[in-house]
N, C-alpha and C positions, 0 to 999 in steps of 0.2 A: 384487924384493920376490915374492910365492912367493904363487899365490889359494890362504887358507883353506878347501876344499870348508868347503859353508857348509846344513843339511841344515834348511828352511824348512816349517816343518807347519801349515796355515790349515784354521782347524778356523769355516764357513762356514756359509750355510743361497740360495742362488739370488736370494730375493726379499728379502736386506736388503740395502739402500742402502748401510746402513755398513760391510760386507762391497768392491763395488766400490773406497768409498772407499780404507779400510784396503788393499786389494791396489795400488791407483792412490794412492797414500802409497807403498810399498815399494817400487813400482817403484820411483821416482825415488830411494830411496836407495841403490840399487842402483845404477843408472845413478851417484851423487854418490860410490861404493867400487868400483864401476868394475873392476880387477884385482887390488888386497883378495880379496873373497871371490871364489869358485864354488860358483854359490850351480843349490840342490837344493828347487823346493817340491813338495809335496807337498798334495791338498785333503785335506781331510773332512770327513764328512756330519756336515753337523746339523739341525735339524726346530727353524722359531721354532713351527710351527705344526700338530702331530702329524696333529693330531683337525680337522684342515681339513675341510670336508663336497667335493663332488667336486666340484660346482659354485664352490665358492669366500666368495667375500664380495668387498662393493666394502668400497676402500682406506678409503675415506670412514669409515663404518660401523664398517672394522676399526679402524682406530687409536680410533675412539669411546667402542670396547667394553671393548679391550683395555687399551687405554694414556691414558682416560678423555677423551682430547684434543679437545679446542675446532672447531670449523670456521676455527677462526683461526692458531688452537694451530698447526694440519697444511696448510695455506698457510704460514706463514712457513719452518713445517719443509722443503717442499718449494724453496721459493726459497729455506735456507738450500743446502742438496740441489744444486741449478740449477745452483746459484754452485759450487759446491766441484765439483760434474764437471765444470763446465767453466773450469776453472786448474786442472785434470789430466786436460783431452783426452773428458773418457768423459760424451756427453750420455742427462738424463733428457728423460724426455719423458712425463706422465705428464694421458695424456687422460683426459678428462671418463668417470669411469664404472670408471673403472680396478681391476681383480679385486689380492687376493689369492689365489692357493694355497697345494693340496700340492703339496714339492717331492720327497714319496721315487720316484717316479722319474726325478726330473731324477739324485738323487744315484746311484739300482740303478747308471743310464752312469757318474755320473763315476769311481766304482765298477771299473766293465772297466777305465776307461781308462788309467785308472792304473795298473791290474793289467794287462791286458794290450798296452794301447801303447806306455804312458813319461811322466814326467810334464809332458813338452812336449806331447804330443797331451791329457792330460786339460784345462792349462793352459789349451787353446787349445775343449778344450770348455766349460769358463771362459766362459770371458770370452765363448763368441759363447750360453750358455746370462743371462747377463746383460744381454744385448744384444737378446735376442726375446724376453726379459721390460719391460726400463726401457726402453729404443728403441720397440721393437715393437708391446711391451700385444699379443704371444703367450702364450696360455695353456700352461704351460710345464708343466702337472699330463696336460693331453690326447701319446696315444702318439705321435697321426701326428705330431707338434710339433716331441717332439722329437726326429722319428727321422728328418723335415728337418730339424732343429738338426745333427743327425747327420751323416745326407749333405753340411753344406755346407758342413763339417770336412774334410771326404775318410772318416768312417770308416763303416762296412759295414755301412746302417738293416738291410741281413736283418738283422747279428749280433749287431745293435742290439735288434732284435729280439725274440730267442730268447737275450738278458744281459731281458730284461722281465720273458719265460713262466720267467725258471727262477728258482724256490725256492734254488736253493742261492745266488744274488747280492741274490734278498732278505734272505737268511740272515743271509750277511756285513754285508749294510748295516746290519742291526740291529743286528747283536754291535755296531759300529765308530759309530752313534746311543749303541747302552748307555756305551760301553766311553769314552766325552769326557762322558758325564754323570759317569760313576764318576767321574772324576779330575777332575771340581765345577765343569764347562762354563760357565755357565748364559745367557752370553749371548756373541753371534760378531762381528768376529770374532774369534777369539780365533788368534796368532798363535807361534809355538811356533820356537824358537834354539836347533840342534848335543844338542834332544834335552829343555832342561831351563830356557830363558830362558822365557816367560810372560810376553808384552806382549798386551796385549786392549785390543779397542776401535781405535778407526780413528785411528788418533795422526800427528804430523806426520811429513814423515819424518825432519822431524833426527833426531827421539822414534830412529829405527829407524837412521838413523845411528852413533847412538851407541851402544847398544846393539851392531849388528853390528862394529865396532868393538872393542867391551869385550867379546864374546864369543870376537873372535879374538887379540885379546890371550890370554885364560885357555889357549884353546887351546889358543898357542905357546909360551904362559910353561914 
């Protein structure tokens, strides 16, 4: 069986718990299909909270304000996320007072990593940022935190600092953000296969398996 080159675009935000859940489900699906496809994953920016204040906002207050969720509903959602994450091999560590932050700088570094270091390095950085935020409760809007993260995965923090101060990179990222909004993306994760088959949300692995195999069949028909 010939492995079908499979382009996978993932539009997501670093502070979106369902984005890492969706990726883990996708990863599980790719393990199931095995050599049927040769995936190439590219991450694209989406800001859930583009107007977030520099100091961020307590998650409890943010969820209540934005979604109208009660304390009980929030606790139930956190429990569901924790259980789902454990099942998929990702631990959520929701500490008291945890805050949500603006993610534009993180997207600047992710875009740079994808453009200059390739898809694998970009994925390493994305996963490291998910871990820094959801597991280590770090402020991923802070420049020094971001530079620590890229250094930890073997990227050059001096290059990263230059990227964060590069107006061309800023303009590129803002153009990417606008592009996906113009494409009708209003929630994440949004996962696009072969540039034309959109699967919204953190679906179960079986759903992704079915989509991947249908995309492959159509490509080889």
